PAPA-12664 format. One record per residue (C-alpha): residue number from 1; residue in one letter; y, z, x. Coordinates in Angstrom, 1 decimal. Layout:
# PAPA-12664
rec resi: NUM | resn: A | Y: Y | Z: Z | X: X
...
END
This chain:
# PAPA-12664
rec resi: 1 | resn: X | Y: 13.7 | Z: -12.5 | X: -18.1
rec resi: 2 | resn: X | Y: 10.3 | Z: -13.1 | X: -16.5
rec resi: 3 | resn: X | Y: 9.2 | Z: -11.0 | X: -13.6
rec resi: 4 | resn: X | Y: 8.7 | Z: -14.2 | X: -11.6
rec resi: 5 | resn: X | Y: 12.5 | Z: -14.9 | X: -11.8
rec resi: 6 | resn: X | Y: 13.0 | Z: -12.0 | X: -9.4
rec resi: 7 | resn: X | Y: 10.2 | Z: -12.8 | X: -7.0
rec resi: 8 | resn: X | Y: 11.8 | Z: -14.7 | X: -4.1
rec resi: 9 | resn: X | Y: 8.6 | Z: -15.9 | X: -2.5
rec resi: 10 | resn: X | Y: 7.4 | Z: -17.3 | X: -5.8
rec resi: 11 | resn: X | Y: 10.8 | Z: -18.9 | X: -6.4
rec resi: 12 | resn: X | Y: 10.8 | Z: -20.5 | X: -2.9
rec resi: 13 | resn: X | Y: 7.4 | Z: -22.0 | X: -3.6
rec resi: 14 | resn: X | Y: 8.6 | Z: -23.2 | X: -7.0
rec resi: 15 | resn: X | Y: 11.5 | Z: -25.1 | X: -5.4
rec resi: 16 | resn: X | Y: 9.2 | Z: -27.1 | X: -3.2
rec resi: 17 | resn: X | Y: 8.7 | Z: -30.7 | X: -4.2
rec resi: 18 | resn: X | Y: 5.2 | Z: -30.6 | X: -2.8
rec resi: 19 | resn: X | Y: 3.9 | Z: -27.2 | X: -4.0
rec resi: 20 | resn: X | Y: 2.1 | Z: -27.0 | X: -7.3
rec resi: 21 | resn: X | Y: 1.5 | Z: -23.9 | X: -9.3
rec resi: 22 | resn: X | Y: -2.1 | Z: -23.8 | X: -10.7
rec resi: 23 | resn: X | Y: -1.9 | Z: -20.4 | X: -12.4
rec resi: 24 | resn: X | Y: 0.3 | Z: -17.4 | X: -12.5
rec resi: 25 | resn: X | Y: 0.2 | Z: -14.1 | X: -14.4
rec resi: 26 | resn: X | Y: 2.2 | Z: -10.9 | X: -14.7
rec resi: 27 | resn: X | Y: -0.3 | Z: -8.1 | X: -14.2
rec resi: 28 | resn: X | Y: 1.7 | Z: -5.1 | X: -15.2
rec resi: 29 | resn: X | Y: 2.5 | Z: -2.1 | X: -13.0
rec resi: 30 | resn: X | Y: 5.0 | Z: -4.1 | X: -11.0
rec resi: 31 | resn: X | Y: 2.4 | Z: -6.7 | X: -9.8
rec resi: 32 | resn: X | Y: 1.9 | Z: -10.4 | X: -10.4
rec resi: 33 | resn: X | Y: -0.4 | Z: -13.1 | X: -9.1
rec resi: 34 | resn: X | Y: -0.1 | Z: -16.9 | X: -8.4
rec resi: 35 | resn: X | Y: -2.4 | Z: -19.6 | X: -7.2
rec resi: 36 | resn: X | Y: -0.8 | Z: -22.5 | X: -5.4
rec resi: 37 | resn: X | Y: -1.6 | Z: -25.8 | X: -3.7
rec resi: 38 | resn: X | Y: 0.8 | Z: -27.4 | X: -1.2
rec resi: 39 | resn: X | Y: 0.9 | Z: -30.1 | X: 1.5
rec resi: 40 | resn: X | Y: 3.3 | Z: -31.4 | X: 4.2
rec resi: 41 | resn: X | Y: 6.0 | Z: -28.9 | X: 3.5
rec resi: 42 | resn: X | Y: 8.3 | Z: -26.2 | X: 5.1
rec resi: 43 | resn: X | Y: 9.1 | Z: -22.9 | X: 3.4
rec resi: 44 | resn: X | Y: 11.4 | Z: -20.1 | X: 4.4
rec resi: 45 | resn: X | Y: 11.4 | Z: -16.5 | X: 3.1
rec resi: 46 | resn: X | Y: 14.6 | Z: -14.5 | X: 3.6
rec resi: 47 | resn: X | Y: 14.3 | Z: -10.8 | X: 3.0
rec resi: 48 | resn: X | Y: 12.4 | Z: -10.8 | X: -0.3
rec resi: 49 | resn: X | Y: 12.7 | Z: -7.6 | X: -2.3
rec resi: 50 | resn: X | Y: 9.0 | Z: -7.4 | X: -3.0
rec resi: 51 | resn: X | Y: 5.8 | Z: -7.4 | X: -0.9
rec resi: 52 | resn: X | Y: 3.4 | Z: -10.4 | X: -0.8
rec resi: 53 | resn: X | Y: -0.3 | Z: -10.3 | X: 0.0
rec resi: 54 | resn: X | Y: -1.8 | Z: -13.8 | X: 0.5
rec resi: 55 | resn: X | Y: -5.2 | Z: -15.5 | X: 1.1
rec resi: 56 | resn: X | Y: -5.9 | Z: -19.0 | X: 2.2
rec resi: 57 | resn: X | Y: -8.5 | Z: -20.3 | X: -0.3
rec resi: 58 | resn: X | Y: -9.0 | Z: -23.7 | X: 1.4
rec resi: 59 | resn: X | Y: -7.2 | Z: -25.7 | X: 4.1
rec resi: 60 | resn: X | Y: -4.4 | Z: -24.2 | X: 6.1
rec resi: 61 | resn: X | Y: -5.6 | Z: -25.3 | X: 9.6
rec resi: 62 | resn: X | Y: -2.3 | Z: -27.1 | X: 10.0
rec resi: 63 | resn: X | Y: -0.2 | Z: -24.3 | X: 8.7
rec resi: 64 | resn: X | Y: 1.8 | Z: -22.1 | X: 11.2
rec resi: 65 | resn: X | Y: 5.0 | Z: -20.0 | X: 11.5
rec resi: 66 | resn: X | Y: 7.7 | Z: -21.7 | X: 13.4
rec resi: 67 | resn: X | Y: 8.1 | Z: -18.8 | X: 15.8
rec resi: 68 | resn: X | Y: 4.3 | Z: -18.7 | X: 16.3
rec resi: 69 | resn: X | Y: 3.2 | Z: -22.3 | X: 16.6
rec resi: 70 | resn: X | Y: 0.0 | Z: -21.4 | X: 18.5
rec resi: 71 | resn: X | Y: -1.5 | Z: -19.5 | X: 15.6
rec resi: 72 | resn: X | Y: -2.7 | Z: -21.5 | X: 12.5
rec resi: 73 | resn: X | Y: -4.4 | Z: -20.6 | X: 9.3
rec resi: 74 | resn: X | Y: -7.8 | Z: -21.3 | X: 8.0
rec resi: 75 | resn: X | Y: -9.9 | Z: -20.7 | X: 4.8
rec resi: 76 | resn: X | Y: -10.3 | Z: -17.0 | X: 4.2
rec resi: 77 | resn: X | Y: -7.3 | Z: -16.0 | X: 6.4
rec resi: 78 | resn: X | Y: -5.0 | Z: -13.3 | X: 5.1
rec resi: 79 | resn: X | Y: -1.3 | Z: -12.6 | X: 5.5
rec resi: 80 | resn: X | Y: 0.8 | Z: -9.5 | X: 4.7
rec resi: 81 | resn: X | Y: 4.5 | Z: -10.2 | X: 4.1
rec resi: 82 | resn: X | Y: 6.4 | Z: -7.0 | X: 3.5
rec resi: 83 | resn: X | Y: 9.7 | Z: -6.8 | X: 1.6
rec resi: 84 | resn: X | Y: 12.8 | Z: -7.5 | X: 3.8
rec resi: 85 | resn: X | Y: 10.8 | Z: -9.6 | X: 6.3
rec resi: 86 | resn: X | Y: 11.9 | Z: -13.1 | X: 7.4
rec resi: 87 | resn: X | Y: 9.6 | Z: -16.0 | X: 8.0
rec resi: 88 | resn: X | Y: 9.6 | Z: -19.8 | X: 8.3
rec resi: 89 | resn: X | Y: 6.4 | Z: -21.8 | X: 7.7
rec resi: 90 | resn: X | Y: 5.3 | Z: -25.3 | X: 8.4
rec resi: 91 | resn: X | Y: 2.5 | Z: -26.8 | X: 6.3
rec resi: 92 | resn: X | Y: 0.7 | Z: -29.8 | X: 7.8
rec resi: 93 | resn: X | Y: -2.1 | Z: -31.2 | X: 5.6
rec resi: 94 | resn: X | Y: -3.3 | Z: -29.6 | X: 2.4
rec resi: 95 | resn: X | Y: -3.6 | Z: -25.9 | X: 1.5
rec resi: 96 | resn: X | Y: -4.6 | Z: -23.8 | X: -1.4
rec resi: 97 | resn: X | Y: -3.6 | Z: -20.2 | X: -1.4
rec resi: 98 | resn: X | Y: -3.4 | Z: -17.2 | X: -3.6
rec resi: 99 | resn: X | Y: -0.5 | Z: -14.7 | X: -3.7
rec resi: 100 | resn: X | Y: -0.3 | Z: -11.2 | X: -5.1
rec resi: 101 | resn: X | Y: 3.3 | Z: -9.9 | X: -5.4
rec resi: 102 | resn: X | Y: 3.9 | Z: -6.1 | X: -5.4
rec resi: 103 | resn: X | Y: 7.1 | Z: -4.4 | X: -6.3
rec resi: 104 | resn: X | Y: 8.6 | Z: -1.8 | X: -3.9
rec resi: 105 | resn: X | Y: 8.2 | Z: 0.8 | X: -6.7
rec resi: 106 | resn: X | Y: 4.5 | Z: 0.2 | X: -7.0
rec resi: 107 | resn: X | Y: 4.2 | Z: 0.4 | X: -3.2
rec resi: 108 | resn: X | Y: 6.1 | Z: 3.7 | X: -3.3
rec resi: 109 | resn: X | Y: 3.8 | Z: 5.1 | X: -6.0
rec resi: 110 | resn: X | Y: 0.8 | Z: 4.3 | X: -3.8
rec resi: 111 | resn: X | Y: 2.4 | Z: 6.0 | X: -0.7
rec resi: 112 | resn: X | Y: 2.8 | Z: 9.2 | X: -2.7
rec resi: 113 | resn: X | Y: -0.5 | Z: 9.2 | X: -4.7
rec resi: 114 | resn: X | Y: -2.9 | Z: 7.6 | X: -2.2
rec resi: 115 | resn: X | Y: -1.4 | Z: 8.6 | X: 1.1
rec resi: 116 | resn: X | Y: 0.5 | Z: 11.8 | X: 0.3
rec resi: 117 | resn: X | Y: 3.5 | Z: 10.6 | X: 2.2
rec resi: 118 | resn: X | Y: 7.1 | Z: 9.8 | X: 1.4
rec resi: 119 | resn: X | Y: 7.5 | Z: 6.0 | X: 0.9
rec resi: 120 | resn: X | Y: 10.6 | Z: 5.9 | X: 3.2
rec resi: 121 | resn: X | Y: 8.5 | Z: 7.2 | X: 6.1
rec resi: 122 | resn: X | Y: 6.1 | Z: 4.2 | X: 5.8
rec resi: 123 | resn: X | Y: 6.2 | Z: 0.5 | X: 6.1
rec resi: 124 | resn: X | Y: 3.8 | Z: -2.3 | X: 5.2
rec resi: 125 | resn: X | Y: 3.0 | Z: -4.0 | X: 8.5
rec resi: 126 | resn: X | Y: 3.7 | Z: -7.7 | X: 8.7
rec resi: 127 | resn: X | Y: 0.5 | Z: -9.4 | X: 9.7
rec resi: 128 | resn: X | Y: -0.3 | Z: -13.2 | X: 9.9
rec resi: 129 | resn: X | Y: -3.7 | Z: -14.9 | X: 9.8
rec resi: 130 | resn: X | Y: -6.1 | Z: -12.0 | X: 10.0
rec resi: 131 | resn: X | Y: -9.6 | Z: -11.5 | X: 8.8
rec resi: 132 | resn: X | Y: -10.9 | Z: -8.9 | X: 6.3
rec resi: 133 | resn: X | Y: -14.0 | Z: -9.8 | X: 4.4
rec resi: 134 | resn: X | Y: -13.4 | Z: -7.2 | X: 1.6
rec resi: 135 | resn: X | Y: -9.9 | Z: -8.5 | X: 0.9
rec resi: 136 | resn: X | Y: -10.9 | Z: -12.1 | X: 1.0
rec resi: 137 | resn: X | Y: -13.8 | Z: -11.4 | X: -1.4
rec resi: 138 | resn: X | Y: -11.4 | Z: -9.7 | X: -3.8
rec resi: 139 | resn: X | Y: -9.0 | Z: -12.7 | X: -3.7
rec resi: 140 | resn: X | Y: -11.9 | Z: -15.1 | X: -4.5
rec resi: 141 | resn: X | Y: -13.0 | Z: -12.9 | X: -7.4
rec resi: 142 | resn: X | Y: -9.4 | Z: -12.8 | X: -8.6
rec resi: 143 | resn: X | Y: -9.0 | Z: -16.6 | X: -8.7
rec resi: 144 | resn: X | Y: -12.3 | Z: -17.1 | X: -10.4
rec resi: 145 | resn: X | Y: -11.1 | Z: -15.1 | X: -13.4
rec resi: 146 | resn: X | Y: -9.3 | Z: -16.7 | X: -16.4
rec resi: 147 | resn: X | Y: -5.8 | Z: -15.2 | X: -16.2
rec resi: 148 | resn: X | Y: -5.0 | Z: -16.6 | X: -19.6
rec resi: 149 | resn: X | Y: -7.8 | Z: -14.7 | X: -21.4
rec resi: 150 | resn: X | Y: -6.6 | Z: -11.1 | X: -22.1
rec resi: 151 | resn: X | Y: -9.8 | Z: -9.3 | X: -21.0
rec resi: 152 | resn: X | Y: -10.1 | Z: -11.2 | X: -17.7
rec resi: 153 | resn: X | Y: -6.4 | Z: -10.8 | X: -17.0
rec resi: 154 | resn: X | Y: -7.0 | Z: -7.0 | X: -17.1
rec resi: 155 | resn: X | Y: -9.8 | Z: -7.5 | X: -14.6
rec resi: 156 | resn: X | Y: -7.4 | Z: -9.5 | X: -12.5
rec resi: 157 | resn: X | Y: -4.9 | Z: -6.6 | X: -12.6
rec resi: 158 | resn: X | Y: -7.7 | Z: -4.2 | X: -11.5
rec resi: 159 | resn: X | Y: -8.5 | Z: -6.4 | X: -8.5
rec resi: 160 | resn: X | Y: -4.8 | Z: -6.7 | X: -7.6
rec resi: 161 | resn: X | Y: -4.6 | Z: -2.8 | X: -7.5
rec resi: 162 | resn: X | Y: -7.7 | Z: -2.8 | X: -5.3
rec resi: 163 | resn: X | Y: -6.0 | Z: -5.3 | X: -2.9
rec resi: 164 | resn: X | Y: -2.9 | Z: -3.0 | X: -2.8
rec resi: 165 | resn: X | Y: -4.9 | Z: 0.2 | X: -2.2
rec resi: 166 | resn: X | Y: -6.8 | Z: -1.5 | X: 0.6
rec resi: 167 | resn: X | Y: -3.5 | Z: -2.6 | X: 2.2
rec resi: 168 | resn: X | Y: -2.0 | Z: 0.9 | X: 1.8
rec resi: 169 | resn: X | Y: -5.0 | Z: 2.3 | X: 3.6
rec resi: 170 | resn: X | Y: -5.2 | Z: -0.3 | X: 6.4
rec resi: 171 | resn: X | Y: -1.9 | Z: -2.1 | X: 6.9
rec resi: 172 | resn: X | Y: 0.7 | Z: 0.7 | X: 6.6
rec resi: 173 | resn: X | Y: 2.4 | Z: 2.4 | X: 9.5
rec resi: 174 | resn: X | Y: 5.1 | Z: 4.9 | X: 10.2
rec resi: 175 | resn: X | Y: 8.7 | Z: 3.6 | X: 10.6
rec resi: 176 | resn: X | Y: 9.8 | Z: 4.0 | X: 14.2
rec resi: 177 | resn: X | Y: 12.9 | Z: 6.0 | X: 15.0
rec resi: 178 | resn: X | Y: 13.3 | Z: 7.2 | X: 11.5
rec resi: 179 | resn: X | Y: 15.4 | Z: 10.3 | X: 10.8
rec resi: 180 | resn: X | Y: 15.0 | Z: 11.4 | X: 7.2
rec resi: 181 | resn: X | Y: 18.1 | Z: 12.8 | X: 5.5
rec resi: 182 | resn: X | Y: 18.1 | Z: 14.3 | X: 2.0
rec resi: 183 | resn: X | Y: 15.3 | Z: 14.3 | X: -0.4
rec resi: 184 | resn: X | Y: 12.7 | Z: 17.0 | X: -1.2
rec resi: 185 | resn: X | Y: 10.9 | Z: 19.0 | X: 1.4
rec resi: 186 | resn: X | Y: 7.3 | Z: 18.0 | X: 2.0
rec resi: 187 | resn: X | Y: 6.0 | Z: 21.2 | X: 0.4
rec resi: 188 | resn: X | Y: 8.2 | Z: 20.6 | X: -2.7
rec resi: 189 | resn: X | Y: 6.9 | Z: 17.0 | X: -3.0
rec resi: 190 | resn: X | Y: 3.3 | Z: 18.2 | X: -2.8
rec resi: 191 | resn: X | Y: 3.9 | Z: 21.1 | X: -5.3
rec resi: 192 | resn: X | Y: 5.5 | Z: 18.6 | X: -7.7
rec resi: 193 | resn: X | Y: 2.6 | Z: 16.2 | X: -7.5
rec resi: 194 | resn: X | Y: 0.1 | Z: 19.0 | X: -8.1
rec resi: 195 | resn: X | Y: 2.1 | Z: 20.4 | X: -11.0
rec resi: 196 | resn: X | Y: 2.5 | Z: 17.0 | X: -12.7
rec resi: 197 | resn: X | Y: -1.2 | Z: 16.2 | X: -12.4
rec resi: 198 | resn: X | Y: -2.2 | Z: 19.6 | X: -13.8
rec resi: 199 | resn: X | Y: 0.3 | Z: 19.4 | X: -16.7
rec resi: 200 | resn: X | Y: 0.2 | Z: 15.7 | X: -17.7
rec resi: 201 | resn: X | Y: -0.8 | Z: 16.7 | X: -21.2
rec resi: 202 | resn: X | Y: 2.3 | Z: 18.8 | X: -21.6
rec resi: 203 | resn: X | Y: 5.7 | Z: 17.6 | X: -22.7
rec resi: 204 | resn: X | Y: 7.3 | Z: 17.7 | X: -19.2
rec resi: 205 | resn: X | Y: 11.0 | Z: 16.9 | X: -18.8
rec resi: 206 | resn: X | Y: 13.3 | Z: 16.6 | X: -15.9
rec resi: 207 | resn: X | Y: 14.8 | Z: 20.1 | X: -16.5
rec resi: 208 | resn: X | Y: 11.3 | Z: 21.7 | X: -16.0
rec resi: 209 | resn: X | Y: 10.7 | Z: 19.7 | X: -12.9
rec resi: 210 | resn: X | Y: 14.1 | Z: 20.5 | X: -11.5
rec resi: 211 | resn: X | Y: 13.6 | Z: 24.2 | X: -12.2
rec resi: 212 | resn: X | Y: 10.3 | Z: 24.1 | X: -10.3
rec resi: 213 | resn: X | Y: 12.4 | Z: 23.2 | X: -7.2
rec resi: 214 | resn: X | Y: 15.3 | Z: 25.5 | X: -8.1
rec resi: 215 | resn: X | Y: 17.7 | Z: 22.5 | X: -8.4
rec resi: 216 | resn: X | Y: 20.0 | Z: 21.2 | X: -11.0
rec resi: 217 | resn: X | Y: 18.7 | Z: 18.2 | X: -12.9
rec resi: 218 | resn: X | Y: 21.3 | Z: 15.9 | X: -11.4
rec resi: 219 | resn: X | Y: 20.5 | Z: 16.9 | X: -7.8
rec resi: 220 | resn: X | Y: 16.8 | Z: 17.0 | X: -8.4
rec resi: 221 | resn: X | Y: 16.8 | Z: 13.4 | X: -9.8
rec resi: 222 | resn: X | Y: 18.6 | Z: 12.1 | X: -6.8
rec resi: 223 | resn: X | Y: 16.4 | Z: 13.9 | X: -4.3
rec resi: 224 | resn: X | Y: 13.2 | Z: 13.0 | X: -6.2
rec resi: 225 | resn: X | Y: 14.1 | Z: 9.3 | X: -6.0
rec resi: 226 | resn: X | Y: 14.7 | Z: 9.6 | X: -2.2
rec resi: 227 | resn: X | Y: 11.3 | Z: 11.2 | X: -1.6
rec resi: 228 | resn: X | Y: 9.2 | Z: 9.4 | X: -4.2
rec resi: 229 | resn: X | Y: 10.8 | Z: 5.9 | X: -4.2
rec resi: 230 | resn: X | Y: 11.3 | Z: 5.9 | X: -8.0
rec resi: 231 | resn: X | Y: 12.9 | Z: 8.1 | X: -10.6
rec resi: 232 | resn: X | Y: 11.1 | Z: 11.1 | X: -12.1
rec resi: 233 | resn: X | Y: 10.5 | Z: 9.6 | X: -15.6
rec resi: 234 | resn: X | Y: 9.0 | Z: 6.4 | X: -14.0
rec resi: 235 | resn: X | Y: 6.7 | Z: 8.4 | X: -11.8
rec resi: 236 | resn: X | Y: 5.6 | Z: 10.7 | X: -14.7
rec resi: 237 | resn: X | Y: 4.9 | Z: 7.7 | X: -16.9
rec resi: 238 | resn: X | Y: 2.9 | Z: 6.0 | X: -14.2
rec resi: 239 | resn: X | Y: 0.7 | Z: 9.0 | X: -13.7
rec resi: 240 | resn: X | Y: 0.1 | Z: 9.4 | X: -17.4
rec resi: 241 | resn: X | Y: -0.9 | Z: 5.8 | X: -17.7
rec resi: 242 | resn: X | Y: -3.2 | Z: 6.1 | X: -14.7
rec resi: 243 | resn: X | Y: -4.9 | Z: 9.1 | X: -16.3
rec resi: 244 | resn: X | Y: -5.2 | Z: 7.1 | X: -19.6
rec resi: 245 | resn: X | Y: -6.8 | Z: 4.1 | X: -17.8
rec resi: 246 | resn: X | Y: -9.3 | Z: 6.4 | X: -16.2
rec resi: 247 | resn: X | Y: -10.2 | Z: 8.0 | X: -19.6
rec resi: 248 | resn: X | Y: -10.4 | Z: 4.6 | X: -21.3
rec resi: 249 | resn: X | Y: -12.8 | Z: 3.4 | X: -18.7
rec resi: 250 | resn: X | Y: -14.9 | Z: 6.5 | X: -18.1
rec resi: 251 | resn: X | Y: -14.9 | Z: 8.5 | X: -21.3
rec resi: 252 | resn: X | Y: -15.8 | Z: 8.1 | X: -25.0
rec resi: 253 | resn: X | Y: -12.7 | Z: 9.9 | X: -26.2
rec resi: 254 | resn: X | Y: -10.8 | Z: 8.4 | X: -29.1
rec resi: 255 | resn: X | Y: -7.4 | Z: 6.8 | X: -28.5
rec resi: 256 | resn: X | Y: -5.6 | Z: 9.7 | X: -30.3
rec resi: 257 | resn: X | Y: -7.3 | Z: 12.3 | X: -28.0
rec resi: 258 | resn: X | Y: -6.5 | Z: 10.2 | X: -24.9
rec resi: 259 | resn: X | Y: -2.9 | Z: 10.0 | X: -26.0
rec resi: 260 | resn: X | Y: -2.7 | Z: 13.8 | X: -26.3
rec resi: 261 | resn: X | Y: -4.6 | Z: 14.4 | X: -23.1
rec resi: 262 | resn: X | Y: -2.0 | Z: 12.2 | X: -21.3
rec resi: 263 | resn: X | Y: 1.1 | Z: 13.8 | X: -22.8
rec resi: 264 | resn: X | Y: 2.1 | Z: 11.1 | X: -25.3
rec resi: 265 | resn: X | Y: 3.6 | Z: 12.3 | X: -28.6
rec resi: 266 | resn: X | Y: 1.3 | Z: 10.1 | X: -30.7
rec resi: 267 | resn: X | Y: -1.3 | Z: 7.4 | X: -30.6
rec resi: 268 | resn: X | Y: 1.2 | Z: 4.8 | X: -31.6
rec resi: 269 | resn: X | Y: 3.7 | Z: 5.9 | X: -28.8
rec resi: 270 | resn: X | Y: 0.8 | Z: 5.8 | X: -26.3
rec resi: 271 | resn: X | Y: -0.2 | Z: 2.3 | X: -27.5
rec resi: 272 | resn: X | Y: 3.3 | Z: 1.0 | X: -27.3
rec resi: 273 | resn: X | Y: 3.9 | Z: 2.4 | X: -23.8
rec resi: 274 | resn: X | Y: 0.5 | Z: 1.2 | X: -22.6
rec resi: 275 | resn: X | Y: 1.0 | Z: -2.3 | X: -23.8
rec resi: 276 | resn: X | Y: 4.5 | Z: -2.5 | X: -22.3
rec resi: 277 | resn: X | Y: 3.3 | Z: -1.6 | X: -18.9
rec resi: 278 | resn: X | Y: -0.3 | Z: -2.9 | X: -18.8
rec resi: 279 | resn: X | Y: 0.2 | Z: -6.0 | X: -21.0
rec resi: 280 | resn: X | Y: -2.7 | Z: -5.1 | X: -23.4
rec resi: 281 | resn: X | Y: -3.5 | Z: -2.4 | X: -26.0
rec resi: 282 | resn: X | Y: -5.6 | Z: 0.6 | X: -25.0
rec resi: 283 | resn: X | Y: -8.4 | Z: -0.8 | X: -27.1
rec resi: 284 | resn: X | Y: -8.3 | Z: -4.2 | X: -25.3
rec resi: 285 | resn: X | Y: -8.2 | Z: -2.4 | X: -22.0
rec resi: 286 | resn: X | Y: -11.3 | Z: -0.4 | X: -22.8
rec resi: 287 | resn: X | Y: -13.2 | Z: -3.4 | X: -24.1
rec resi: 288 | resn: X | Y: -12.4 | Z: -5.4 | X: -20.9
rec resi: 289 | resn: X | Y: -14.2 | Z: -2.8 | X: -18.8
rec resi: 290 | resn: X | Y: -17.1 | Z: -2.0 | X: -21.0
rec resi: 291 | resn: X | Y: -20.4 | Z: -3.3 | X: -19.7
END
């Protein structure tokens, strides 16, 4: 099943008789992108399970939300539509817009690694028609790449990650009235993050991580997911792949050495995992970012 089958905003656009999909691409790491045109339409989004970052490329001056008819879009305007939001849109005239779709797991990973906070403490703020020159520039760079060419698709993925990181740093706020129950203590979460980063080259398993917190593997796995927003094995793999990407881009180490430095049993295991997640081999990834 394609990732797009589970993206409700994408599916809502696909069902429109007037919307046309120009390009789309799965970007790996729980992210995807799409470029749309639409005209004289109405679209509703009902509690999607993913986040959507959007940018109006052209048109949009006749587009508004039904509950906010006084505010309209324009070229360069941005929107942040978090998971579980509800919105109803009216499109008068023509519009061309780009979407980046982000899984809740990828958002959670950013909360932990970039913000050092529990994902359940934070929420992506819903914002309509705002200006941010950096984000708009990234969207324009993204749509000017050829998503069907493997090397340029990897550059698209990198830009999508930059868009998400910027949103995490600028459009995230604390959930109001939240009373956290269960999960790991803040000091345990920080100790685990540090331990994992320092021992990525080691064959870590859930038993070792649980013992670090003096918990049984069963209770640790449940509490880890509450605090990190994803299971331990998924977090560990994400951190290993992040380290691998950094080494591929910024070092001359061979693929076998990178595999060992990131805790993979062999170069072939590393290559398989990397391609499953990123959508390209380590060699293709390195080539895409070489000058």
